[in-house]
N, C-alpha and C positions, 0 to 999 in steps of 0.2 A: 387596411392592407390585409387581406386574408390569411389566419392561421396558418402554419403548416398542417398537414397530416399524416398519421403513421405510414401511410402508403409512400408519401414522399418521401419521409427518412429513411425506410426500406430501400426507397431507388439510389439513394448517397452512400450506405453503410453494407460493408461489405460483411459485420458480424451477424450478430442474432439479432433480429428486432421482434421480441415478445410480447404481443398485446393479451389483453384475459381472455379475448374467445381461442386463443391459440392454445394447443393441446400442453404445450412445455409450459407455460403459463404458471400453475399450482407448486413446479418446483424450481422454477425461474425466481417465485416471488420471495421465497426463503431466504430467512438468514442464521444465523448461528444461535441464538438467542430463540429458543420455539417461543418465547413466551411476547415474542412480536408479533404481529400479525396486521399487514399492512397490505393495501393493493393497489402497488402503482398502477398508470395509467398503460403507462410500456417500461419495460426493461430490456435495455442494449447492450448487449455481448461484443464490444468494439475485437478487433486485433490490430487495430493501428492507430497510430494520433490521427490521420483525418479521419477514423469512426468518429474519434471521441468530439474533434472541433464539431463536427455534422450534428452530435449528438448534444453537444452544449449550447449551438446555434436553436437545433429546436425547442428545449426548452427555455432559451431565451424569447424566442419569438413567441411562442405561445402562454408566456407568463405562467410557466408554472414551476413549482418547487423541482430541484435538479438534487439527489442525493449519489454521493459514490460509494462504491464496493469494493473493496481493494482484494484483499485473505478471504473477509468477509469471519472474521476473528472477535468483531468488535462486541461487549456486551450492550449497550446503550441503544443496537439498534439503528445508527445513523445510516446506515445504508441502505434504505430503505426508507418508501414514503407513503400517504397516500395520495392518491391521484396523481404522482409529480412521475420524475423519469428518473430510472435508475441506471445509470451507467458502471453497469456488472463488468470489471477488469479480468475475470475470471480465467477470460480467453490468451491474455498478456502476460505471460507468464516464464519469458526467456531469461537466460541469464548469460552473458558472456564476460570471459575473464581474461584479461590480460597478466600472461604472469609476469613480464619485464617490466610494464609499470606498476604492476602489483595495485591494480584495480579490477573492481566490477561491474559492468552494469547491468541491474536488474529491472524489469518492466513491473508495470504498478500494478500487476496482479499479484505477483512471486511471493511466493512465502520464504521465509527464513529457512528452513526446510528444503526448499530449489536453493537459493542459496548457498546453503551449507555443502549441499552435494556437489555444485559447480566448484567453489574455493576449494574444499578438499582435498582434490586428485592434482592440487598443486602444491598444499599444505600451507594453502594461505586462508586467512579469516579475517572479521571485524567484529563486533558485538552485534550480535542481532539476539532474536528472543529466546526465552529461557523454552517456547515451546514450539515445535517446530512448524506447526500450523496455524503459528501468528504470521498476518501478513505484514511484509517488507514496510508495504507503506503506511500503514495505520502505524507501527511501532515507531520508526523514523520519524513522522510528524508530528508525532507527540511527545519525543525526548530520544526514548529506545535505551534500556535496562537490561541488562542482560548479563553473562556468567564472566563476559569480557570486558566490564564496563570499567573496573578498577584499574585496570591497566591500559585500558586502550581508550576509556572517554565512553560516553554514550552513541548510542548510532549515528544521531544527528550530527557529532562532531567528526564523525568520519566520513559524512556526506561530499561529494565534490561538486557535484553538481546536480540538477535536475532539469529532465522537458517538463517545460508546463504548458498548460492548456487555459486559457484565462479565460473569465466569465462572459468577456466580449466576442471570444472565438479565435483569440490571435494562439500562435505557440511561441512559447519564451522557452530559452535555455537560460538559466537562471545560476550563476556562482557569487566566490566571494569579489570577481570583479566584473561580471556581467550582471542586467539587472540586480543589483546586490541588495536591495529595500527588498525583494521579495524572495531572496535566499535567505536574506536574517530570518524573512516571517513563516517562510517553510518551517524553518530547525524551533520548533515550540512555541510558534506566536499565534495559535491557538485556532486556525484550519479557514476556511473557505476563501482559501486564495487562488484555488485554481485545481483543476484535475493534473496529479502528476504521471506523465504517463510514462516516465523512465527515470531510475538513480543511479547516482555513480558514487562509488564508494571505494576510499582508499583500504588496501588491507596488507597487514602484517603477517611474517613469519609462523603461522599457529597450526600444525595439524593438528592435535589430536588434545584435548582435555579431560580432566575427572573431575564433576560434579556431583552435588549431592547432600542429602542432611548427613550432619553427625551426631551419634547421642555419645553419652558419657554417663558414668553411674552419679548417683546425689552425692553420694559420700566422698566422690574426688571433685566437687565441684570448686572448692576453695583452691586445688593446685590448678585445675582448669583456668580458670580465670587471674592468677597470678601469671600462668605461663602466656598466656593470649596477651 
């Protein structure tokens, strides 16, 4: 069977499909860590789960690597690859808050700044990143330590459900009771289980926090340690 072409992929995707000969390619291939300099075969910026399904199918049928870029804040550069397909979720940044249920659903490309801005209006919060530009996806799938972790647990502890496109192109909803093995794996299981297109979190009534380093004079160290 003939391998699919990038032109065929463009016909299936509503978002951006950026190839090396496109003017936007040099900007599209960059990642957060400037030391990572790779040249993917195509960068796709989906706008919905259907676009993600089409792109995953394209990569699988083409037999080439697939890299996922969420908030694009990762240091190792896993959000790109030489000669592969990059799913850049930066156009999927929507956040919807349900104040009655105290939940929030964030798309796969959202950052913690996006989520916090949406939840703060309702006096609600969940454990998020210390830096606002960190991606919701990367932090949650890796565990998720933040300012609220001691009181609320890790980001992954507050995950209620996840919408996932698996490597075979299926769209699955994963919770503690539905596709439970996948839900377990997503919460710190190491990755490579699929493309999470949205995350649903439980929220708690927290509006404002104060955080930052505290410094004490060296001669007061004994008193500080005893007090702590």
